[in-house]
C-alpha positions in Angstrom: 25.2 -73.4 31.1 28.7 -71.3 31.8 31.4 -71.2 29.1 34.5 -73.0 29.7 36.3 -70.1 28.6 34.5 -67.5 30.3 33.4 -64.9 27.5 31.3 -61.7 28.5 28.5 -61.8 26.6 25.1 -63.4 25.7 25.8 -66.8 22.5 23.4 -68.0 20.6 24.4 -70.6 18.4 22.1 -72.3 16.2 23.7 -75.4 16.1 24.6 -76.2 18.9 22.4 -78.5 21.2 21.4 -76.0 23.9 21.8 -72.5 24.4 23.9 -71.0 26.1 24.9 -67.9 28.1 28.5 -66.8 29.7 27.0 -66.4 33.4 24.5 -68.1 35.9 23.8 -65.2 37.0 21.2 -64.4 34.1 19.2 -67.9 35.6 16.3 -67.5 37.3 17.7 -70.4 39.2 20.4 -72.3 38.8 21.8 -75.8 39.9 25.6 -77.1 39.9 26.1 -80.3 37.5 28.3 -82.7 39.0 28.0 -85.4 36.1 30.0 -85.0 33.6 27.9 -83.2 30.3 29.3 -80.9 27.6 28.0 -79.4 24.9 28.9 -79.3 20.9 29.2 -76.1 19.5 28.6 -75.0 15.6 32.3 -75.0 15.5 33.2 -78.9 16.1 34.2 -77.9 19.8 33.1 -78.8 22.9 32.3 -76.8 26.2 31.7 -78.2 29.4 28.7 -77.8 31.4 28.9 -76.4 34.3 25.2 -76.0 35.8 21.8 -75.7 34.7 18.9 -73.2 34.9 15.7 -71.2 34.2 16.2 -68.6 31.6 15.1 -64.8 32.3 16.1 -61.9 30.4 17.7 -59.0 32.1 18.4 -55.4 31.1 21.8 -53.8 32.1 20.8 -53.0 35.6 20.0 -56.5 36.3 16.2 -56.4 36.3 14.1 -58.6 34.6 12.4 -56.8 31.4 11.1 -60.2 29.4 10.1 -63.5 30.1 10.5 -66.0 27.3 8.8 -68.9 26.2 10.1 -72.0 26.6 9.8 -72.7 22.9 12.3 -69.3 22.0 14.8 -70.4 25.1 14.8 -74.0 24.1 13.8 -74.6 20.6 12.4 -78.2 21.4 9.7 -79.7 19.8 7.8 -80.9 22.8 8.2 -76.6 23.6 7.3 -75.2 20.0 4.7 -78.4 19.0 6.5 -79.1 15.8 7.6 -82.5 14.8 6.1 -85.5 16.3 4.5 -82.9 18.8 2.3 -80.5 16.0 -1.2 -81.8 17.3 -3.1 -81.1 20.5 -2.9 -84.9 21.6 1.2 -84.5 21.5 1.8 -81.3 23.0 0.4 -80.6 26.2 0.7 -78.1 28.7 4.1 -78.3 30.2 5.6 -76.8 33.4 6.8 -74.0 31.9 3.5 -72.7 29.6 2.1 -73.0 33.0 4.1 -70.6 34.2 2.2 -67.8 31.7 -1.4 -70.2 32.1 -1.3 -68.9 36.0 -0.1 -65.5 35.4 -2.5 -64.7 32.7 -5.2 -67.6 32.3 -7.1 -65.7 29.5 -3.8 -65.5 27.3 -2.5 -68.0 25.0 0.1 -69.8 27.0 1.0 -71.9 24.4 0.2 -72.9 20.6 -2.6 -75.1 21.5 -3.8 -73.7 24.4 -7.5 -72.8 23.0 -9.9 -74.2 25.2 -9.9 -70.5 27.0 -7.9 -68.5 24.9 -9.9 -67.8 21.7 -12.9 -64.7 21.9 -15.1 -64.1 19.0 -17.6 -61.7 18.1 -20.1 -61.2 15.9 -23.1 -58.9 15.1 -23.6 -55.3 15.7 -20.8 -52.9 14.8 -19.3 -51.2 17.6 -20.6 -47.8 16.8 -21.7 -44.9 14.4 -19.0 -42.4 13.8 -20.4 -38.9 13.3 -18.3 -36.0 12.3 -18.6 -32.3 11.2 -16.0 -32.1 9.4 -15.4 -27.5 8.6 -18.3 -26.4 8.7 -20.3 -24.3 11.4 -24.0 -25.8 10.2 -25.8 -26.4 13.1 -27.4 -30.1 14.6 -27.0 -33.8 12.9 -30.4 -35.9 12.9 -31.4 -39.2 12.8 -34.3 -41.6 11.5 -34.9 -44.9 11.8 -36.7 -46.6 8.6 -40.1 -48.2 8.2 -39.3 -51.3 9.1 -38.8 -49.9 13.0 -35.2 -51.5 14.0 -34.5 -50.3 17.4 -33.8 -46.4 17.8 -30.6 -45.4 18.7 -29.6 -44.2 22.0 -30.2 -40.5 20.0 -31.8 -39.1 17.6 -30.3 -35.7 17.4 -27.9 -33.8 18.5 -25.4 -30.5 18.0 -21.9 -31.1 16.6 -19.9 -28.1 16.4 -17.3 -27.4 13.2 -15.0 -30.2 13.8 -16.5 -31.9 16.6 -17.7 -35.6 16.8 -19.6 -37.8 18.6 -19.9 -41.8 18.5 -23.3 -43.7 18.7 -23.4 -47.0 19.9 -26.0 -49.9 17.4 -27.2 -53.3 17.9 -27.4 -55.1 14.5 -29.7 -55.7 12.7 -30.3 -51.7 12.1 -31.5 -49.8 9.3 -31.9 -46.2 9.1 -31.1 -42.7 7.7 -28.4 -39.8 9.4 -29.0 -36.4 8.0 -28.0 -32.9 9.0 -30.5 -30.0 10.0 -28.8 -26.3 9.1 -29.8 -23.0 10.3 -31.9 -23.9 13.2 -33.2 -21.4 15.6 -35.8 -21.6 19.1 -38.7 -19.2 19.0 -40.3 -17.3 21.7 -42.6 -20.8 22.7 -39.8 -22.7 23.0 -39.9 -24.8 19.2 -37.0 -25.6 18.0 -36.9 -25.9 13.5 -34.5 -25.8 11.0 -34.4 -23.9 7.4 -33.2 -27.2 5.8 -33.8 -31.0 6.4 -36.5 -29.7 8.7 -38.5 -32.9 10.4 -41.5 -31.4 12.5 -40.3 -32.6 15.9 -40.5 -29.5 17.7 -37.6 -30.4 18.9 -33.4 -31.1 18.9 -34.5 -34.7 18.6 -36.3 -36.4 15.9 -38.0 -39.3 17.7 -38.8 -41.3 14.1 -39.6 -38.4 12.0 -37.9 -38.5 8.5 -36.7 -35.2 6.9 -38.4 -32.7 4.9 -36.6 -32.5 1.6 -34.4 -31.3 0.4 -31.8 -33.0 2.7 -28.7 -35.0 2.1 -28.9 -38.6 3.5 -26.6 -41.6 4.8 -28.4 -44.8 4.8 -27.3 -48.0 6.6 -28.9 -51.4 6.2 -26.5 -53.2 8.9 -26.6 -57.2 8.6 -27.2 -60.1 11.6 -24.6 -61.8 12.9 -21.6 -60.2 10.5 -23.7 -60.7 7.6 -23.1 -58.2 4.6 -24.5 -54.7 5.0 -25.5 -51.7 2.3 -24.9 -48.3 2.6 -24.6 -45.2 0.5 -25.2 -42.1 0.2 -28.5 -40.3 -1.1 -29.5 -37.5 -3.5 -32.9 -39.1 -4.3 -34.3 -36.7 -1.4 -32.5 -33.5 -2.9 -29.1 -31.7 -1.3 -28.4 -29.8 1.7 -24.9 -30.3 2.9 -21.8 -32.2 1.4 -21.5 -35.6 3.0 -19.5 -38.8 3.3 -19.3 -42.1 5.1 -17.1 -44.8 5.1 -16.3 -48.3 7.2 -13.4 -48.9 9.7 -12.6 -53.2 10.1 -14.9 -55.4 8.0 -14.4 -58.0 4.9 -14.9 -57.2 1.5 -14.9 -53.9 -0.9 -15.8 -51.5 1.9 -15.1 -48.4 0.1 -15.9 -45.2 1.1 -19.0 -43.2 -0.3 -18.7 -39.2 -0.9 -20.5 -36.3 -2.3 -17.8 -33.5 -1.0 -19.1 -31.0 -3.9 -21.7 -27.8 -3.1 -24.3 -28.8 -5.2 -25.9 -25.7 -4.2 -23.6 -23.9 -6.4 -24.5 -25.4 -9.5 -28.4 -25.7 -8.5 -30.8 -24.6 -11.1 -33.4 -21.7 -10.1 -36.7 -23.7 -10.1 -34.8 -26.4 -7.6 -33.2 -23.9 -5.4 -34.2 -23.1 -2.1 -33.1 -19.9 -0.2 -32.4 -18.2 2.8 -34.0 -15.2 4.5 -31.0 -13.1 2.9 -31.6 -14.9 -0.4 -28.5 -17.5 -0.4 -29.1 -20.9 -1.9 -29.2 -23.2 1.0 -30.0 -26.4 -0.2 -31.5 -27.9 -3.7 -34.5 -30.0 -4.3 -34.6 -33.3 -6.4 -37.3 -32.9 -9.4 -39.9 -35.2 -8.0 -40.0 -33.1 -4.8 -40.2 -29.7 -6.9 -42.6 -30.7 -10.2 -44.2 -34.0 -7.8 -44.1 -35.9 -11.5 -43.7 -39.5 -12.2 -41.1 -39.2 -15.0 -38.6 -37.5 -11.8 -40.4 -39.5 -9.0 -40.1 -42.7 -10.9 -43.9 -43.9 -9.5 -47.0 -45.4 -11.8 -46.2 -46.0 -15.5 -42.5 -44.6 -14.2 -41.8 -47.1 -11.6 -39.0 -49.7 -13.2 -35.6 -48.6 -14.2 -36.5 -49.5 -17.7 -39.2 -46.8 -17.6 -37.3 -44.6 -15.5 -34.3 -43.5 -17.0 -32.0 -40.1 -15.7 -33.6 -37.1 -16.5 -30.9 -34.0 -16.8 -32.3 -32.3 -13.7 -30.7 -36.0 -12.5 -27.6 -36.0 -13.9 -26.9 -32.3 -12.7 -26.6 -34.6 -9.3 -24.8 -37.1 -10.7 -22.4 -35.2 -12.6 -21.6 -33.2 -9.1 -21.8 -36.2 -7.0 -21.1 -39.8 -9.5 -20.7 -42.2 -6.1 -24.0 -40.5 -4.8 -27.7 -41.8 -5.8 -29.2 -38.8 -8.2 -32.4 -40.8 -8.4 -34.7 -43.8 -7.6 -32.7 -46.6 -9.7 -29.2 -44.9 -9.9 -27.8 -48.4 -7.9 -25.0 -49.1 -10.8 -22.4 -46.9 -8.8 -24.1 -46.0 -5.9 -24.9 -48.8 -3.5 -21.6 -50.1 -1.3 -21.6 -53.0 0.6 -19.0 -54.2 3.9 -19.4 -57.7 5.8 -18.1 -58.6 9.2 -19.4 -56.0 11.2 -17.2 -52.7 11.1 -17.7 -49.5 12.1 -19.1 -46.6 10.4 -17.6 -42.9 9.9 -20.2 -40.2 8.9 -18.6 -36.9 8.2 -20.6 -33.8 7.2 -18.4 -31.4 4.8 -15.9 -33.8 4.5 
């Protein structure tokens, strides 16, 4: 429609019966109106309708830079699915919505275009994202726990300082992540590490667990987007700082971290030393002494009979969010639902 006073700018008058513009050049197509027709403006004045057409949004150079929906362009219930047209039965597709539908069949073309346009995803998280924060510690390795859910695509690889790697996983899945340090290959080609060794003789652990001490990230992923459980565990001792955090998901989904260097606070009787005499890992009391009161076995196999010990409290004080002994559940188990991704960082 062309304004009778021929102003040069677009006009949007929310009290008008139609949206109006100053030039027919703004229309995709245009037809003159021969019958007398007027529009009523917000100030009660009347403008004659010179023509009608389909609307485009053009830039200053005349090129089309966007395409409005019919709801935005005309603000009518039949296009906006409002008022008497607020149900799928009373708001079918229109000629305008079909233009969008023809161009992009998978996209919503109007409010009730649900049949081909809504998509769902459930089950596994997209990936584990494993990263080395800032320490050139060597190798990261994975272990699938005793229920033998499907193995990941890799069970070990070298991760340089500040590097990262993503691994896909299929739910349900349950397993552990840890890092091996001070690794080398001997003259026979056998690969081994000074801490968290898995005795496979290779970079890949191939399902073998870590020889303690080892800082662990434990993750139990539920099927169909259910509730996952995850934690940082020092029950098998400590060799490196580590954290686990979620991306996406619903619920609490809090990060769990052991950022401290527990080796610096490790008592002499728990220390593991390297060839140069430095402390490279810290044993748990269970590993060091193999006594029921430290391992929560035998008569000590319940939370009531296996309280924290002086040794477990050293780990607890250094890393309050991590498991310090077998029954340290209160502050150490974390949950997240809705199939999140997991970011595991060594030396955070």
